[in-house]
C-alpha positions, 0 to 999 in steps of 0.5 A: 688680599688684593694684589697690587696694580699701577696707580695710573692705569685705566679705571678698570684696574683702579679697584685693585689698588688697595695695598701697594699700588704706589710701589708696583714695579709695573707702574706706568710712571716709571721712566719708559724707554722708546723701542729704539732706545740705543738708536736715539742715544748720542755718541757718548751715551751709546758707549755707556749702553752696555754698562747700563744694561749690565748694571740694570740686569745685575740690580734686578737679579739682586732684588730677587735674592732670598736671605739665607743663613750662611756659614763658612762651610756653606754659602748657599744663594737663593733667588725667588721670582714669579713664585719660583725658587732658583738655586743657582745663578745660571737659572735665575739669569736665564729666567730674568733674561727671558721673562723680565726683559721689559723691566730690565730694558726700562731700568736700562733707560732710567740708568742711562738717563741718570748717567746723562744728567750726571754727565751734564752736571759734571760739565758745569763743575770744575774737576776738583769740585766734582771730586769733592762733591762725589766724596761727600755725597756717595757711599764710601763703598758701592757694595750693597753688603757694605751697608748692611748692619752686623746682626751676628750678636743678636738671636735670629728670633729677636729680628723676627716679628711674629704674627699678631705680636705686640712687640712689633712696629711699623715705621713710616718715613720719607726723605727728599734728597737728590739721588744720582743712582736710585737703582743702587739705593733700590738694591740696597734697600731690598737687601737691607729689609731682607737682612732685617726681616722687614716687610712693607713698601719703599718707593725710590726716585731721583728726588728721594725715598718714601717708605713704610716697613714693619718688623720687630722693634729690634729690626726697626731700630737697626733700620733707623740707625742705618738710615741715619748714618747713611751718607746720602740721608744723614744730613736730611733725616733725624729720628723724629722723621720716623713715625712709629705705630704698633704692628710688625712684619705681619702688617704687609703681605710682602716686601715691595721696593721700586724705582719711580719718577716720584716718591709720592704719585702726584702725576707731575714731574719733579722737574716741573713742581719741586719738593724744594719749594713747599709751603711753610712747615708748622710743628704740631703745636703751631698747627694746633694753635692755627686750627684753634684760631680758625675754629674759634671764628664765628663764621668759618664760611667767610673765613680767610683760612681753609683747612685742607685735607690732602688725602683721598676721600676714603681716608678722610671719611673715617677721620679728619680735622674739624671744619676741614675741606676734604676733597672728594678725590680718589687718588692724590694724582687727581689733586692738581686737577682739583686745585686747577678746577677750584682756583677761585676757592683758594684765591687770597686764602691762607691754606692749612694743609695736612696729610697722613705723614707729611709727604703729600703736603710737600708736593701738594703745597708746592703745586698750590704755591706755584698757582700764585693765588693763595695768600699763604700756604702752610703744612703740618710737619710730620702729618697727622701721625705726629699731631696725634702723638702730641694731641690725641684728643685734639681737633682731629676726630676719628681714626687714621687710615693706613695702607696696610693690613690694619686699615686704620689706627685709633688715637681717640674714641670718636667715630665720625663715619656711618654704616652705609646700610643702616646709618649706625656709627661705624668706622671699620673698613672691610673689602667688598665681598664680591671677589671681582671688586676690591673696594672698601665698605663700611658695614656694621656687624648687624648689617653684615649678619643680614648679608649686606657685605658688598659696596653697592647694589650692583656688587651685591647682585654680582655676589649672589650669582655664581661666576666662573672662568674668564667672565670674572674679569669683565665684572671689574669696576662694574659697580655703581660706586665708581660710575656715579663719582665725578673724577674731579669734584667742583666745590660749591660756594660753601668752602667748609664741608664734611665729606659725603661720599659713595662707598670708597674704592681703594687706590694709591698708597701715597703716604706710605707710601705713605707711602708717606 
């Protein structure tokens, strides 16, 4: 399967972003230090540089731990990094110091930034208020191991979800909450998932956490219990915030946990557009009534309501609400530019927004509201996931795209997309057969049998030629699908349309982070 790359890199890398681009630790949206980081610090922060560097190093090493069975006689510790297994601390420390200096340096800058913010905030608090605030918000113990569930009473096999098992489960969730120490949360989440044999992707920032994890039902149940009892999240999370679907650890090739500036990559700093100013949340029932009212209007084109799909075009292509406006954008970080380019479209309109799990709407609705042109902005609470749980045969038709090995979830029998070659009804994605291209393609079995397995003529031609050596890299992104697609589409006078697109190229996993 394709490997992860940064969601915000240049176009020649975008086609590699099917799986976990929103969790790639090389993401350029990470807080990057300057080359003269220490020199730029003021006196008080220079004293904290050594502490921050040691902490960043320790946290990075912690994320590389491999869970092992321990007994009183044997306390074996293992670390895995860069496809290598390390059996002693000295060797893993040497490896990290020589091979991952940049990552540690970036995390050091991030920790220093958090320390600076904390220091600035603390000056505005009285000492007594500060002590009370810390007692309420921070964990009672700062040791990661103190926040791992006791699994000694369970058979180890119960925690492991076998390949293709119907007993497994996938969780999708997010929680917006100001976090002072996202790197500690990162180390804890890594240890927690390894402890429970969970795979998936988790994105952490100072604004909260966004995760999609898979494992046995016992493991996911324990994970939810820990999250609901954890001091920083217990007041903001409830059981209904966890969207579930059939799956397991086999739905993800690995576990990816990282610290970023945003928990959903919209490309705008949370300091400029905050999750704290979103649109009005509508329950699935309330949203259903609003859509019914919208669809009952004789002339939807002249309606004062827009039903807006906030997802990428390859998601809406295989499933969407009836009568929706589905922007022809490749990634959520293009959404702000799309709004800016089409402001007239939203002027004095009531907007009903939706996405997979709700997280993109939190920031997307905040951005739309900040423009001050809409009459009202509403969003579907819990996203399509929660809506389909209540209304599997409602106004959402087709499959629900997900960013894992399953590609899509089916709640109804409707097929809304077509085979790219013959036009037959078809909605099951496959990867383009050309090794250098990682785009998604809709090609039915009959066309596959005739050899039509690439996303476009260019890729079909490349696939027929034998290429070896370094020349393979030169083919990335060299396909018609990308070349003929405008980065930011301009909507015409007709506000309600169905998405008609060239074959999709997989980009960021925003909702599931996702990336929810």
